[in-house]
C-alpha positions in Angstrom: 17.4 23.9 -74.5 17.7 22.4 -71.0 19.9 19.4 -71.5 23.6 19.4 -70.5 24.7 18.8 -74.1 22.8 21.9 -75.3 24.1 23.9 -72.4 27.7 22.9 -73.2 27.2 23.8 -76.9 25.9 27.3 -75.9 28.8 27.6 -73.5 31.3 26.8 -76.2 29.7 29.3 -78.6 29.6 31.9 -75.8 33.3 31.4 -75.1 34.0 31.8 -78.8 32.4 35.3 -78.7 28.7 34.6 -79.7 26.6 37.3 -78.1 23.5 35.3 -79.1 24.7 32.3 -77.1 25.5 34.6 -74.1 22.1 36.1 -74.3 20.5 32.6 -74.4 22.5 31.5 -71.4 21.3 34.6 -69.5 17.7 34.1 -70.4 17.9 30.4 -69.5 19.2 30.9 -66.0 18.7 34.5 -64.8 15.3 33.9 -63.2 16.5 30.8 -61.4 19.6 32.6 -60.2 17.6 35.5 -58.9 15.1 33.1 -57.1 18.1 31.4 -55.5 19.5 34.7 -54.5 16.3 35.7 -52.7 16.6 32.6 -50.6 20.0 33.7 -49.4 19.3 37.5 -49.0 16.3 39.7 -49.1 17.6 42.8 -50.9 16.2 42.7 -54.5 18.5 45.4 -55.9 21.6 43.7 -54.5 20.6 40.3 -55.9 20.0 41.8 -59.3 23.2 43.8 -59.2 25.3 40.8 -58.2 23.7 38.7 -60.9 24.3 41.4 -63.6 27.9 41.9 -62.4 28.4 38.1 -62.7 27.2 38.1 -66.3 29.3 41.2 -67.2 32.3 39.5 -65.7 31.6 36.3 -67.6 31.4 38.3 -70.9 34.7 40.1 -70.2 36.6 36.9 -69.2 34.8 34.5 -71.6 37.9 33.5 -73.5 39.7 32.4 -70.3 36.8 30.4 -68.9 37.1 26.7 -68.7 34.7 24.1 -70.1 32.1 23.1 -67.5 30.1 20.0 -66.9 26.9 21.9 -66.1 26.5 25.6 -67.0 23.6 26.0 -64.5 25.7 24.6 -61.7 28.7 26.8 -62.6 26.5 29.9 -62.7 24.9 29.1 -59.3 28.3 28.5 -57.7 29.7 31.6 -59.2 26.7 33.7 -58.2 26.6 32.4 -54.6 30.3 33.1 -54.2 30.0 36.6 -55.6 26.9 37.4 -53.5 28.4 36.2 -50.2 31.6 38.1 -51.0 29.6 41.3 -51.8 27.6 40.9 -48.5 30.8 40.5 -46.5 32.4 43.5 -48.2 29.3 45.7 -47.9 28.6 44.9 -44.3 32.3 44.7 -43.2 31.2 42.3 -40.4 30.1 38.8 -39.9 27.1 38.0 -42.0 24.0 36.5 -40.4 23.5 33.6 -42.7 19.8 33.0 -43.5 18.2 30.8 -46.0 14.5 31.6 -46.4 12.8 28.9 -48.3 9.3 27.8 -48.1 10.0 24.2 -49.0 6.5 23.1 -49.3 5.7 23.6 -53.0 2.3 23.2 -54.8 2.7 19.5 -55.5 3.2 18.6 -51.9 0.4 21.0 -50.9 -2.0 19.1 -53.2 -1.0 15.8 -51.5 -2.0 17.1 -48.1 -4.5 19.9 -48.8 -7.2 18.1 -46.7 -4.8 18.1 -43.7 -4.2 21.8 -43.3 -3.1 21.5 -39.7 -0.4 19.0 -40.6 0.8 21.4 -43.3 1.2 24.1 -40.8 3.1 21.8 -38.6 5.4 20.9 -41.5 6.1 24.6 -42.3 6.7 25.3 -38.6 9.1 22.4 -38.4 11.0 23.4 -41.5 11.6 26.8 -40.0 13.0 25.0 -36.9 15.8 23.6 -39.0 19.1 25.4 -39.1 19.4 27.8 -42.1 22.1 25.6 -43.6 19.9 22.5 -43.3 17.0 24.3 -45.1 19.4 25.3 -47.8 20.7 21.8 -48.3 17.1 20.5 -48.4 16.2 23.1 -51.0 19.2 22.4 -53.2 18.8 18.6 -53.0 15.1 18.1 -53.3 13.9 21.2 -55.1 16.8 21.8 -57.5 17.9 18.2 -57.6 21.5 18.8 -57.1 23.7 15.8 -56.1 25.4 15.7 -52.7 28.7 16.2 -54.5 27.4 19.4 -56.3 26.0 20.8 -53.1 29.3 20.2 -51.3 31.1 22.1 -54.0 28.5 24.9 -54.1 28.6 25.4 -50.3 32.4 24.7 -50.1 32.0 21.9 -47.5 32.9 18.3 -47.7 30.6 15.6 -49.0 30.1 14.0 -45.6 29.0 17.3 -44.1 26.3 17.6 -46.7 25.2 14.0 -46.3 25.1 14.6 -42.5 23.0 17.8 -42.9 20.5 16.0 -45.0 20.3 13.0 -42.7 19.9 15.1 -39.5 17.3 17.4 -41.1 15.2 14.4 -42.2 15.6 12.7 -38.9 14.5 15.9 -37.1 11.5 16.3 -39.5 10.5 12.7 -39.0 10.7 12.9 -35.3 8.6 16.1 -35.2 6.0 15.2 -37.7 4.3 12.0 -38.5 3.1 13.5 -41.8 6.5 12.9 -43.3 5.8 9.2 -43.3 3.1 9.7 -45.9 5.6 11.7 -48.0 8.6 9.4 -47.3 8.5 7.9 -50.8 9.2 11.4 -52.1 12.0 12.3 -49.7 13.6 8.9 -48.9 13.8 7.8 -52.5 16.4 10.5 -53.1 18.5 9.3 -50.1 18.5 5.6 -50.9 17.8 4.6 -47.3 
């Protein structure tokens, strides 16, 4: 059940006290949440603890929770907030924000597998981007979040997200000619 209507039905049942709906929500999104957590921080135990704490908190406060447009987005935003708050509390100092995403997935690798040196350049270039730019690219292209959703998730304004995407793509294009062959994939999402 991956559609928003199905998610909302589960959410309503969960808020009404259905443990089965709660369990279904957990199983639908836990793996994606943990994967996202690893992109923000490397400590597996911490990521799992925060995710489990989030779900325990959801269960305890279920009757007071609002209806949401997207359960997945709500869970990602809640998880991210909880993880960053936990990191800040545990380290009691400024957090070095890192976003470790190997953006190039299997589909893109298949497109350029005969050009291995270009792929290495692409990976190197992605790692030259600022962590926030890599995170925005991941959320936008890999998870297909809208700019509005990303701005809400990262707690920055819409224009900042749009600027991050634009600057990241301009930098990638200027450093690599390979992106021209992939431009249909990237540029179609930006409507430029």
